[in-house]
C-alpha positions as CSV (number, residue, x, y, z in Angstrom):
1,M,156.3,52.5,109.9
2,M,152.7,52.6,109.0
3,K,151.0,49.4,106.8
4,V,149.5,50.9,103.8
5,C,145.7,49.7,103.8
6,L,145.2,49.0,100.0
7,K,146.6,45.7,98.6
8,T,146.8,44.3,94.8
9,V,145.5,40.8,93.9
10,G,146.8,40.6,90.1
11,K,145.6,43.7,88.8
12,R,142.7,44.5,91.2
13,I,143.3,46.7,94.1
14,I,141.2,45.8,97.2
15,K,140.1,48.5,98.7
16,P,140.4,49.2,102.8
17,I,137.7,47.8,105.3
18,P,135.9,51.0,106.2
19,L,136.3,52.0,109.5
20,S,132.4,51.6,110.1
21,V,133.1,48.0,109.9
22,Y,135.9,48.1,112.3
23,R,133.6,49.8,114.6
24,L,131.2,47.2,114.4
25,L,133.9,44.1,115.0
26,V,136.0,46.5,117.9
27,K,132.9,48.1,120.3
28,K,134.7,51.1,121.9
29,E,132.8,53.5,124.1
30,V,135.1,56.4,123.9
31,M,138.5,56.7,121.6
32,G,141.4,58.4,123.3
33,F,144.0,60.3,121.1
34,V,147.5,61.3,121.9
35,Y,150.1,63.7,120.7
36,H,153.1,64.7,122.1
37,T,154.3,67.7,120.3
38,V,153.6,69.6,116.8
39,S,156.0,71.7,115.0
40,D,157.5,72.7,111.9
41,E,160.9,73.0,113.1
42,P,163.5,70.5,113.8
43,L,163.0,70.2,117.8
44,F,166.7,68.1,118.4
45,H,165.7,67.2,122.1
46,V,162.8,64.9,119.9
47,K,164.0,64.8,116.9
48,H,165.4,61.1,117.4
49,L,162.9,59.6,119.3
50,F,159.7,59.8,117.3
51,P,158.3,61.6,114.3
52,Y,155.7,64.5,115.1
53,K,153.4,66.4,112.9
54,T,153.5,69.9,111.3
55,P,151.0,72.5,112.3
56,Q,149.4,72.0,108.8
57,M,148.9,68.4,109.3
58,F,147.5,68.8,113.1
59,E,145.0,71.0,111.7
60,A,144.1,68.6,108.9
61,D,143.6,66.2,111.9
62,L,141.2,68.8,113.7
63,I,139.3,69.4,111.1
64,H,138.8,65.6,110.5
65,L,138.1,64.9,113.9
66,K,135.3,67.8,114.3
67,K,133.6,66.6,111.1
68,N,133.7,62.8,111.9
69,F,133.9,62.2,116.1
70,N,131.8,63.8,118.9
71,L,134.8,65.4,120.8
72,M,134.4,65.6,124.4
73,S,136.4,67.7,127.4
74,S,137.7,65.7,130.2
75,S,134.6,67.1,132.8
76,E,132.3,66.0,130.1
77,L,134.0,62.3,130.0
78,L,134.0,62.0,133.7
79,E,130.1,63.0,134.2
80,Y,129.4,60.4,131.5
81,R,131.5,57.8,133.4
82,S,130.3,59.0,136.8
83,S,126.6,58.6,136.1
84,K,127.0,55.9,133.8
85,T,125.0,57.5,130.9
86,K,125.8,56.4,127.4
87,F,128.0,57.7,125.6
88,G,127.1,59.8,122.0
89,P,128.2,57.7,118.8
90,H,132.3,58.2,118.0
91,S,132.9,60.0,121.4
92,T,136.9,60.7,121.5
93,I,139.0,62.9,123.8
94,L,142.1,64.5,122.7
95,T,145.0,64.4,124.6
96,F,148.6,65.7,124.8
97,D,151.6,64.2,126.8
98,D,154.7,65.4,128.5
99,G,154.1,69.0,128.4
100,Y,156.6,70.1,125.7
101,S,156.3,73.9,124.7
102,E,154.7,73.5,121.5
103,C,151.4,72.8,123.0
104,F,151.3,76.2,123.9
105,S,152.9,78.1,121.2
106,V,151.5,75.5,118.3
107,A,148.8,73.4,119.7
108,R,147.0,75.7,121.8
109,P,146.3,78.8,118.6
110,L,144.9,75.9,116.6
111,L,142.6,74.1,118.9
112,L,141.3,77.5,120.4
113,K,140.1,78.2,116.6
114,H,138.8,75.0,116.1
115,E,137.0,75.2,119.4
116,I,138.1,71.7,120.5
117,P,138.7,70.6,123.9
118,C,141.9,68.9,125.2
119,V,144.1,67.4,127.9
120,F,147.2,68.3,128.5
121,F,149.2,65.7,130.5
122,I,152.5,67.6,132.5
123,T,155.6,66.0,133.8
124,T,156.0,67.9,137.1
125,D,159.6,67.8,137.4
126,F,160.1,69.4,133.7
127,I,157.7,72.6,134.3
128,D,159.9,75.6,133.6
129,N,162.6,74.1,132.2
130,Q,164.0,72.8,135.8
131,K,164.8,69.3,134.6
132,M,165.6,67.8,131.2
133,Y,163.8,64.1,130.3
134,Y,166.8,61.3,129.9
135,R,165.6,60.6,126.4
136,N,165.5,64.3,125.4
137,K,169.3,64.5,126.0
138,I,169.8,61.0,124.5
139,S,168.1,62.9,121.4
140,L,170.6,65.7,121.6
141,C,173.4,63.1,122.1
142,I,172.4,61.1,119.1
143,E,172.1,65.1,116.9
144,K,175.6,65.7,118.0
145,I,177.1,62.6,116.2
146,S,174.7,62.6,113.3
147,T,176.1,66.3,112.6
148,S,180.2,66.2,113.6
149,A,183.0,66.0,111.3
150,N,184.4,62.5,111.2
151,P,187.3,63.6,113.3
152,E,185.7,64.9,116.0
153,I,183.5,62.1,116.0
154,L,186.3,59.3,116.2
155,G,187.7,61.9,119.5
156,F,184.2,61.2,121.2
157,F,184.0,57.5,120.7
158,S,187.9,57.3,121.7
159,D,186.6,59.3,125.0
160,I,183.5,57.4,125.3
161,N,185.6,54.0,124.7
162,D,188.2,55.2,127.6
163,V,185.3,56.1,130.3
164,F,183.0,53.4,129.7
165,G,184.9,50.5,128.8
166,L,183.2,49.8,125.4
167,S,184.2,49.6,121.6
168,I,182.1,52.1,119.5
169,N,183.5,52.4,116.4
170,S,180.6,53.8,114.1
171,P,177.2,56.1,114.8
172,E,175.5,52.9,114.5
173,S,177.0,51.6,117.2
174,F,177.1,54.6,119.1
175,I,172.8,54.6,118.4
176,Q,172.4,51.5,119.2
177,W,173.8,51.7,122.7
178,I,172.8,55.3,123.8
179,K,169.5,54.2,123.0
180,T,169.4,51.2,125.4
181,L,169.9,53.3,128.6
182,N,167.4,54.3,131.1
183,H,166.5,56.4,133.6
184,S,168.8,54.7,136.0
185,S,171.7,55.6,133.8
186,E,171.0,59.1,133.7
187,D,174.6,59.8,135.1
188,I,176.0,58.2,132.2
189,I,173.9,60.2,130.2
190,D,175.1,63.4,131.6
191,E,178.6,62.1,131.4
192,I,178.1,61.3,127.6
193,C,176.6,64.5,127.3
194,K,180.0,66.5,129.0
195,I,182.2,64.2,126.7
196,L,180.1,65.5,123.1
197,R,180.4,69.2,124.7
198,I,176.5,69.5,125.0
199,N,175.5,72.0,127.9
200,I,172.0,70.6,128.7
201,K,171.3,73.7,130.7
202,Q,172.2,76.1,128.2
203,Y,170.3,74.4,125.9
204,M,167.3,74.8,127.7
205,M,167.6,78.5,128.6
206,A,168.0,79.0,124.9
207,H,165.1,76.7,123.4
208,K,162.7,76.1,126.4
209,P,161.6,72.8,125.2
210,Y,159.0,72.5,127.9
211,M,156.2,74.7,129.3
212,S,156.4,77.5,131.9
213,S,154.3,77.4,134.9
214,E,152.3,80.3,133.5
215,E,151.5,79.1,130.0
216,I,150.2,76.0,131.8
217,K,147.7,78.6,133.9
218,L,147.1,80.0,130.6
219,L,145.9,76.8,129.1
220,S,143.8,76.1,132.3
221,S,142.5,79.5,131.9
222,D,141.6,79.1,128.3
223,G,138.9,76.1,129.5
224,F,141.7,73.3,128.8
225,T,142.1,70.4,131.3
226,I,145.6,70.3,132.6
227,G,146.6,66.6,133.8
228,A,149.5,65.4,135.7
229,H,151.9,62.8,133.8
230,S,154.0,61.5,137.0
231,K,157.1,63.7,138.7
232,T,160.1,62.3,136.5
233,H,158.5,60.1,133.8
234,R,159.6,57.4,135.0
235,K,158.1,53.9,133.6
236,L,155.6,53.4,136.5
237,Y,155.7,49.5,136.1
238,L,159.2,49.4,136.9
239,L,159.2,50.8,139.8
240,P,160.2,48.7,143.0
241,N,157.0,49.3,144.9
242,Q,153.6,50.6,145.0
243,E,154.8,53.3,147.6
244,E,156.9,55.1,144.6
245,I,154.0,54.3,142.3
246,E,151.9,56.0,144.9
247,E,154.4,59.0,145.1
248,E,155.0,59.6,141.5
249,I,151.0,59.7,140.7
250,V,150.0,61.7,143.9
251,S,152.4,64.5,144.2
252,S,152.0,65.2,140.4
253,C,148.4,65.4,141.0
254,K,148.8,67.8,143.8
255,E,151.2,69.9,142.3
256,I,148.7,70.4,139.1
257,M,146.5,71.3,141.3
258,E,148.3,74.0,143.3
259,L,148.9,75.4,139.9
260,T,145.8,75.5,138.1
261,G,143.7,75.6,141.0
262,E,141.1,72.6,140.0
263,D,140.1,70.3,142.4
264,R,140.2,67.4,140.4
265,V,143.0,66.3,138.3
266,P,143.5,63.3,135.6
267,F,146.9,61.4,135.5
268,A,148.0,60.4,132.3
269,F,150.5,57.1,132.6
270,P,154.1,57.8,131.0
271,V,154.7,55.4,128.5
272,S,152.3,52.9,129.7
273,R,150.5,51.3,132.7
274,E,151.8,47.8,131.8
275,D,151.4,45.6,134.5
276,I,150.3,48.1,137.2
277,D,147.3,46.2,139.7
278,H,143.9,47.7,138.9
279,D,142.7,47.2,142.3
280,F,145.4,49.3,143.6
281,L,144.6,52.1,141.2
282,K,141.4,51.8,142.3
283,S,142.3,52.3,146.0
284,L,144.3,55.6,145.2
285,I,141.1,56.9,143.5
286,S,139.3,56.0,147.0
287,K,142.0,57.4,149.0
288,Y,142.7,60.5,146.9
289,P,139.3,61.8,145.6
290,F,141.1,64.6,143.5
291,I,142.4,61.6,141.1
292,H,139.3,61.3,138.8
293,L,140.6,59.2,135.5
294,F,143.4,57.3,134.6
295,Y,144.8,57.8,131.0
296,D,146.9,54.9,129.4
297,S,148.1,54.0,125.6
298,G,146.7,50.7,125.2
299,G,144.9,52.0,121.8
300,L,142.2,50.0,121.5
301,K,142.3,47.9,124.6
302,K,138.8,47.9,126.5
303,E,139.0,49.0,130.2
304,K,136.6,49.6,132.4
305,D,135.4,51.7,135.1
306,F,138.3,54.8,135.5
307,V,140.9,54.0,132.7
308,I,140.6,55.7,129.4
309,N,143.3,53.7,126.3
310,R,144.2,56.4,124.0
311,V,145.9,56.0,120.4
312,P,149.0,57.5,119.2
313,I,148.5,59.8,116.6
314,D,152.0,61.8,116.0
315,D,153.1,59.8,112.9
316,P,153.1,62.2,109.8
317,S,153.4,59.2,107.6
318,L,151.2,58.7,104.9
319,V,149.9,62.3,104.9
320,L,148.3,63.9,101.8
321,P,148.3,67.2,101.7
322,G,145.4,68.7,103.1
323,K,143.8,65.3,104.4
324,S,144.4,64.1,107.9
325,N,146.1,60.6,108.0
326,I,143.9,59.4,111.4
327,P,141.7,57.1,109.2
328,V,144.9,55.1,108.2
329,I,146.4,55.2,111.7
330,L,142.6,54.0,113.1
331,R,142.7,51.3,110.5
332,D,146.1,49.9,111.2
333,A,145.0,50.2,115.0
334,Y,142.3,48.3,114.5
335,Q,144.2,45.3,112.4
336,G,146.6,45.1,114.5
337,Y,143.9,44.7,117.8
338,L,142.5,42.0,115.7
339,M,145.2,40.1,115.1
340,N,146.3,40.4,118.3
341,K,143.0,38.6,119.3
342,I,143.1,36.0,116.8
343,R,146.7,34.8,118.1
344,N,145.3,34.9,121.4
345,M,142.6,33.0,120.6
346,L,144.9,30.3,118.7
347,R,147.5,30.2,121.7
348,S,144.7,29.1,124.2
């Protein structure tokens, strides 16, 4: 939940620090922003993972960005980075991660309407709804438990406890447990789906949570940049060796190249880059020239060379009608960044 930026001292209201002041304190060459999806429909495969904005909120964001930022395309950003040319003031790049179908059905028309460039990072195993991300399965399981009648829920818990040797006795304990599962536990998640009578293939056929190959090609032909977001959306920094990390990055970039016909592809790390060695990534760019930039979710963290950090802006909290909450999100990001800097200084 976002922190409100107004503080009260006695009866006096202290106004939030202007963003212009934060920009002086935290120098940022280019600001990256990242969404995941936009919809005014209940997306059950996303609903219990993170909040998301409506199309009206997203359009308010686009209007705000167009008015207050120098919006760059991926090719412009690469050109600036390659030539070491100085960026214009308030330069930013807009991105979407994962490849949810609303990128095409909801975001695309609004981006075209406002003539705003965007990069769509696609998890290639999910294209054409061939597979479902394990966390999307978890969201469907939570939705099932949250909307079932009590006798049915007790039956589900009895079966789950028998199969897995657990003692789950409430929706809260079920949610707490299932959220601890990860990619390596996908067989367990699939078994839970069977117990809860969730047909993943049927859901994917009916709802098509991810974009199709044709939709991705159309986004590319519109002039948007299509990037890779790994094959499986595993946390790359948790993989056992650099060979597996390289495979996730390179194979997904190659698949996007084949799909779009582009000769260079950016890559965004699933969740976070975390502790992946900088020199290793540099060697990948040298070895595979078609990978042109890496994107991370490090917020305002400074990165040199070939990594662009981004601030997540999905959160619909504190949105006023017709207004964008990006200034609020940015103030919180700046405050968090500066507080971390102060803590690190005090520790050292």
